[in-house]
N, C-alpha and C positions, 0 to 999 in steps of 0.2 A: 043524637049520636050518629044515627045513620046519615043524617044530612052532612055532618062533619066529614065522614069517610068519603062521601060522594064528592065533596069539595076537594079533598086531598087527591082523589083519583083524577079529578079534572086538572088539578095543577100538574101532577106527574105526567099526564097525557100531553099537556101543553109543552112541558119540557122536552118530552120525547119527540114531539112534532118539530120543535125548534131545533133540536139536535139533528134530526133527520133532514131538516131543511138545509142545515149547514154542512152536511157530509161532503158534498163535492169540493168544498174549499180545501180540506185536508188532503184530498186526493190530488189536488193541483200541485201540492208541494213536491211529492215524489216525482211527478211528471217534469216539473221545473228542474229538479236535481238531475233527472235522467238526461234531459236536454243539455243541461250544463255539462254533464259528464261527456256527452258526445262532442260538445264544443271543445272541452279540454283535451279529449283524445285527438281531435283534428289538429289542435294547436301543437300537441306533443309530437304528432307525426310530422308536422311541418318543421319543427325544430330538429328532429332526428334527420330529416332529409337535408336540412341546411348544414348540420354538423358533418354529414357524410360528404357534402359538396366541398366544405372547408378542408376536410381531411384529404380529399382527392386533389384539391388545388395545392395544398402544402407538399404532399408527396410528389406531385407533378413538378413543382419548382425544384425540389431536391434532385429528382432524377434527371431533369433537364440540365441542372448545374453539373452533375457528374458526367453527363454525356458530353457537354461542351468542353469541360476540362480534360476529359479522356481524349477527345479529339485533338486538343492542344498538345497533349503528351505524345499522341501518335504522330502528329505532324513534326514534333521535335525529334522523335526517334528517326523518322524518315530523313530529316535534315542532317542528322549526324552521319547517316549512311551516304550522304551526298556532299554538298558544299561545306557544311559546318564541320565535317570530320577533320579537315586539315588544320584549321585554327584551333580546334579543341585539343588536338594532339600537341600543338605548339604551346598552348596555355599550360597543359600538364607538364611539359618539359621545362618551361620557364619557371614554374613554381618549384618543381622538383630539384632544379639545379641551383636554386637560390640558397644562400647561406643564412639569410635572415628569416623574417616572418612574413605571413600573408596579411596585409592590412586591408580589411574589407570595409567598404563605405557605400552608403546610399541614403536617400532621404525618403520619408513617407513609408508606404508599404514596402518599397524596395529596400528601405533601411531595416525594417523588421525581418525581411527575408535574409538580408545580409548578416544580421546578428546570428541567425540560426546557422547559416553557412559557416561563419567563423567558428561557432561552437562545434560543429561537425568536424571541421578541419582539425581543430585543436585536440579533439578526442580520438582522432584516428592517425595521429602521428605527424601532422603538419602544423607547426606552431602558427597560431593566427589569433587576431583579435579585431574587434570592430571599432572604428573611429567615426564618430558622428561628424558629417561634413561641416556643420555650423560650428561645432566646437573646434574642429581643425583650423578654422579661420581665426580662432581666438587663442591659439597657443598649442593645440594638440598636434599640429604638424610636426612639432618637435619629437613626437613619438616615432616618426618614420625615419628610417636610415637608408643609406644608399644600397645596403645589402637586402632590403626588403622587396616585396612585390606588392603592388597595389591592385586590388580587385574591386573595381567600381561598378555599381549596378544602377541602371536607369533605363526604364522601358522606352522612354522617348529619346534618351541620350542628350537632353537639353536641360537637365536640372541645374538651375543657376547655382545652387548650394555646392555643387561639385567643382565649380570653376577653379577655386583656389587649390584643391587637391590635384586637379589636372595640371595646373600651372606649375605646382611644386614638383610633380613627377617629371615634367619636361625639363625644368630648370636643373634638377639634380640627377637626371638620368636614372630615375627609379622606374623599373619596368612596370608598365600599366596594362592590365588586362581588363577589358570592358565586357559587360553583359548588357546588351541592349537589343532593341528590335530595329534600330535605324543605323546602319553602318556609316551613312553619310552625315550623321549628327555630329555635334561638337565632340562628344565623348568617343563615338565610334571612329571618327577620323583622326583623333589625337592618340588613340591607343596603339601600343605595340602589337597587341593581339586583340582582335575584336570578335567576340562570340555573338554573331548576328542572328538572334533568335527569330524564327518565322512568325509572321503575324497570325493571330488567332482571335476568334470572336470571344469577347468577354461573356461570362455567364450572367452578369448583371443585365437585366432586360433593357436598361437605358444605355448600356455600353460604356458606363462611366466607372463604376467601382472595379478596381483591379482584382480580378478573380482568376480567370484562365491564365492571364499573364504572370501573376505571382506564383501560380502553381508551376508554370514552366521555368521560372527563375529558380525556384526551390529545387526542381528536378535537375536542372543543369548544374546547380551547386553540389547536389549529391553525387552526380556523375563525376565531377572533378574530384571530390573527396575520395570516392571509391577507387577511381583510376590512380590517384596518388598513393592510396593505401597499398594497392597491389604492386605499383611500381617500386615502392620502397620495401616491399616484403614485410609489411606490418602484420604481425601474428597475433593470435589470441593472448599469448603471453605478454606481448607488448601492450595490448589493450587493457590488461589487468592493471598496469601501472597507472593509467589515467582514469580507471573506474573502480576505486577501492570500496565505494559505498553502495548501499542499497542492494536489491536482489540481484542486479547485474554484477555488482562487485562480489557478492556471495557465490554466484555461479562461476566466477573466474578464480575462485580459490583453488589451491592445489589439494589433491588427496593427501599429500604429506602433511598439510596443515590440520587435517581433521582426523587422521587415523589414530587408532589405539596401538601402542607399541609394547615391546618387552613382555613382562609377565601378564599383561592384560590380554594377550593373544591366546585363543584356544588352539593349542598345538599338541599333537600326539605323534609318536613314532609309527612307522609302517608295520612294525611287528608287535605292537602293543595290544593286549587283550581288550575286548570291547567293554568288559566290566569296569576296568580302570579308565578307559577312554570316556565312557559315559559320565563319569564323575567330573572329569575335566570339562566336558562339553556343557554339562548342566551348570557348573559353578561359574563359567565365563558368561553365560547368558546371551550369546550371539546367535543361537539357533543353528550353529554349524561348528565343525571341527576341522582344522587343517591338518593334513597328514604329510609328514616329511620323511625322506629316506635317510640313509646312513650319513650322507653328506650334508644333511640339513636343508635339502631343496624340496620345495612344495611339489608333491606328486599327485595329490588327491584331496578330496574334501568329503566330509560326511555331514549330511543335512538331516533335518527331521524327516524328509521324504525318503532318504536312504534307510533310516531306521524303520519306517513303516513297511517299506518293501522287503526288509529282511526280518521282520518280526516273527519270532518263533522260539522254540526251545534251544536252538543252536546259536542264537544271536550273542549271548553273553560269553559263549565259549569261542567265538570267532575272533580273528585278528582284524585290526583296522583296515589293512590292505584288502581283505576279503569283502568288506562292506562299502568301502569308499567309492566315490565316482572319480574316475581318472580325468586328468587334464582339466582342472577347474578353471573357471573364469578368474582373471586377475588383472590388476592394473599396476602401474608404477607410481612412485611418490610424485612424479612430475605431471601426472595426468590431472586435467582440470576436473573439479568436482562435478561440473555439469556433464562432462563426458562420462564420468564414472556412474552418475545417476542414470544416464541413458543406457549404459550397459546393464545396470540392474533391472531397469524397466523392460528392456528387450529380452533378457534372460529370465525374467520373473523371479528374481532372487532378492533377498533383503540385505545381504552382506557380501563384501568383496575382499579378498586378500590382496594386500599390497606387497609386491615382490621387487627385490633388487638382486640382479644376477641369479635369478631363480630361487632365491631364498626369501621366506616371509619376513617383511620389514614392518608389517602392521596389518590392521584390518579396519575397514570402514563400514559402518552400518547406515541404512537409510535414515535412521533416527538422527544420526550425526548431520546428515544433509538438511533435515528439517530444522534442527537447532541452529544451524549456520545460516538458514534462510535461502538455501539453494533451490528448494522446491517452491 
């Protein structure tokens, strides 16, 4: 028995020695993991640095583009104050005196710019549409009449696709206005008015993709549209006719289209007791009460703020004229909703009375503006 126990102890001791002998191996694993972690950390740091360099390069390209295009616009502005001013004025006068439409045409990137210019003209009171030069050569020249004005766009002035439109304008004496950077080009030399844009460096690093040049074309088109708008006296009311939809159309709605009228208005006489007036003010739920004199003219308004300022035992026994704020803010039915909203914001009020000849014709609340999409 004793011998058996001795043998078992010997076996256990052997295992312990074996385990002890193998101890360094398990320790090597954490060391390998630790080294691997350092390697991963270095790799991650390198990636982070690379990402930062990429971000810097991307932002650098964007800022360089803006700087170059901004330089182009500055150069264009200086040109308008110098030699470009006279032909620009003639271009505006030519278009303004026309009885027809402005036919805008161009190919490639200039064509895309031309479509935007035509749309801007049309929305600001100058009838215009875009005619693709290739389609013009296959029948769309029939869209152009002798009373129209052609606005052709080509940076080089040598776009072959424009040749038939140029020939058509010369044959039928249709005024031709050119936007180009080469006055001596085919387009520039044939035009009645040539807007010779100054040369500028493209933002494209290869100097190939139209970038600065198209920005300048777009800008001169906007200049023409706004100059024509002001020459014709085009107002915000006229603008509304061409922009009935969307948030822009909503902001061009008139207050008269949104106001509450008749019995919906919270109105009280100037000599009415506050106990009665408060019932009216509460039931109409506009947060205010218009006060009128004997002739029915609006002379004041009572708001929640007026009630708080006059809170006390004497409030219900007072008359409306004693509590009201005199000379309240008001608008007319012909006021644009956007302008009425601006008045509300500036005065920090939520409702406005609409008056005609001094008398309340309605009331408009900021919630009416929200529902109409003005905000």
